[in-house]
C-alpha positions as CSV (number, residue, x, y, z in Angstrom):
1,M,-16.5,12.1,6.9
2,F,-16.3,12.8,10.7
3,D,-17.7,10.6,13.3
4,E,-18.8,11.1,16.9
5,Q,-15.2,10.3,18.2
6,D,-13.9,13.2,16.1
7,A,-16.5,15.5,17.6
8,E,-15.7,14.4,21.1
9,N,-11.9,14.9,20.6
10,L,-12.4,18.3,19.1
11,T,-15.1,19.7,21.5
12,V,-13.8,21.9,24.3
13,T,-14.9,20.1,27.4
14,E,-13.7,20.0,30.9
15,K,-12.1,16.6,30.2
16,N,-10.1,18.1,27.3
17,R,-9.1,21.1,29.4
18,K,-8.0,18.8,32.2
19,A,-5.9,16.8,29.6
20,M,-4.2,19.9,28.4
21,A,-3.7,20.9,32.1
22,S,-1.9,17.6,32.6
23,R,0.5,18.4,29.7
24,W,1.2,21.9,31.2
25,R,2.0,20.2,34.5
26,D,4.3,17.8,32.8
27,L,6.2,20.6,31.1
28,W,6.5,22.5,34.4
29,I,7.8,19.5,36.3
30,R,10.4,18.8,33.7
31,S,11.6,22.4,33.9
32,N,12.9,22.0,37.5
33,L,11.6,25.5,38.1
34,N,9.1,26.5,40.8
35,Q,5.6,27.4,39.5
36,D,6.1,31.1,39.4
37,E,9.5,30.9,37.7
38,F,8.0,28.6,35.1
39,A,5.1,31.0,34.5
40,K,7.6,33.8,34.0
41,S,9.6,31.7,31.6
42,L,6.4,31.4,29.5
43,E,5.8,35.1,29.9
44,V,2.5,34.8,31.6
45,A,1.3,35.8,35.0
46,P,1.7,33.1,37.7
47,S,-2.1,33.2,38.3
48,T,-2.7,32.6,34.6
49,F,-0.5,29.5,34.7
50,K,-2.2,28.3,37.8
51,N,-5.5,28.4,35.9
52,W,-4.0,26.4,33.0
53,I,-2.6,23.6,35.2
54,S,-5.9,23.4,37.1
55,G,-7.9,23.2,33.8
56,R,-9.9,26.2,34.7
57,S,-8.8,28.0,31.5
58,C,-6.6,27.5,28.5
59,P,-4.2,29.9,26.7
60,T,-5.5,31.9,23.7
61,I,-4.3,30.5,20.3
62,D,-1.9,33.4,20.0
63,T,-0.3,32.7,23.3
64,L,-0.2,28.9,22.6
65,L,1.5,29.4,19.3
66,Y,4.0,31.9,20.8
67,I,4.9,29.6,23.6
68,C,5.3,26.5,21.4
69,E,7.5,28.4,18.9
70,K,9.6,30.1,21.6
71,H,10.1,27.0,23.8
72,D,10.4,24.3,21.1
73,I,7.2,22.6,22.2
74,S,5.2,20.5,19.8
75,F,2.0,22.3,19.0
76,Y,0.5,18.9,18.1
77,W,1.5,17.3,21.4
78,L,0.2,20.2,23.5
79,A,-3.1,20.1,21.6
80,T,-3.7,16.4,21.5
81,G,-1.2,14.7,23.8
82,Q,0.0,12.6,20.9
83,G,3.6,12.4,19.7
84,T,6.4,14.0,21.7
85,T,6.8,17.3,23.5
86,Q,9.6,18.4,21.1
87,K,8.5,20.6,18.2
88,A,10.3,18.3,15.7
89,V,7.1,16.2,15.5
90,I,5.9,18.9,13.0
91,S,8.6,19.1,10.4
92,Q,7.1,22.1,8.5
93,P,6.6,25.6,9.9
94,L,3.2,26.6,11.1
95,D,0.8,27.3,8.3
96,E,-0.3,30.8,9.1
97,A,-2.9,30.9,6.3
98,L,-4.5,27.7,7.5
99,L,-4.5,29.0,11.1
100,T,-6.0,32.3,10.0
101,E,-8.8,30.5,8.1
102,I,-9.6,28.2,11.1
103,V,-9.7,31.2,13.5
104,E,-12.0,33.1,11.1
105,Y,-14.4,30.2,10.8
106,I,-14.4,29.5,14.6
107,D,-15.0,33.2,15.3
108,S,-17.9,33.4,12.9
109,E,-19.5,30.2,14.1
110,F,-18.9,30.5,17.8
111,K,-19.2,34.3,18.3
112,F,-20.2,34.2,21.9
113,E,-17.8,31.6,23.0
114,K,-14.9,32.8,25.2
115,A,-11.4,32.8,23.8
116,K,-10.3,30.2,26.4
117,N,-12.8,27.8,24.9
118,K,-11.9,28.6,21.3
119,A,-8.1,28.1,21.6
120,P,-8.0,24.4,22.2
121,L,-10.6,23.9,19.5
122,I,-8.5,25.8,17.0
123,V,-5.4,23.9,18.0
124,K,-7.1,20.6,17.6
125,I,-8.6,21.4,14.2
126,Y,-5.2,22.6,13.0
127,A,-3.5,19.4,14.3
128,Y,-6.2,17.3,12.7
129,I,-5.8,18.9,9.3
130,L,-2.0,18.6,9.5
131,K,-2.4,14.9,10.2
132,K,-4.9,14.5,7.3
133,R,-2.6,16.5,5.1
134,A,0.2,14.0,5.6
135,G,-1.6,11.6,3.4
136,R,-2.4,14.1,0.7
137,K,-1.2,17.2,-1.1
138,A,-2.0,20.4,0.7
139,S,-5.1,22.0,-0.9
140,K,-6.9,25.2,0.3
141,E,-10.2,23.8,-1.0
142,E,-9.8,20.5,0.9
143,N,-8.6,22.3,4.1
144,T,-11.7,24.6,3.9
145,A,-14.0,21.7,3.4
146,E,-12.5,19.9,6.4
147,I,-12.8,23.0,8.6
148,I,-16.4,23.5,7.6
149,D,-17.2,19.8,8.2
150,L,-15.5,19.8,11.6
151,I,-17.3,22.9,12.7
152,E,-20.7,21.4,11.6
153,V,-19.9,18.3,13.6
154,L,-19.0,20.4,16.6
155,K,-22.1,22.6,16.3
156,S,-24.3,19.5,16.3
157,A,-22.5,18.2,19.4
158,V,-23.0,21.4,21.4
């Protein structure tokens, strides 16, 4: 069901952190604020934001979701770089049950991984399932099967 390209796109790597860092820089530049002002607008410490734009770390899933919701930023775009920055790319509200399930599986399978490494993984799995869901009716069983398949691919890639 999933190939090596899926595993590469969903694995938290320096390359993927750097790609997300580039999107953070893009948002910051568009804001016309200085770096510290932009960090404060996101409600994070300036040093935290500096780590995000350098690719040294990524926000936690909770922080990412909060920022996307509050600032009308597309969760899908921030996670994958696809689509537009505006939240309108995802027409339905965030599926809290699906996110909870993804977080629970990630936490159980990657117990010792740091939160900064889990967050981009959770975001990408969520975005991937939403994209797959566009072509089918939402189903908890299919979502769960896709989550498990993706995690198995990721575990074998690590």
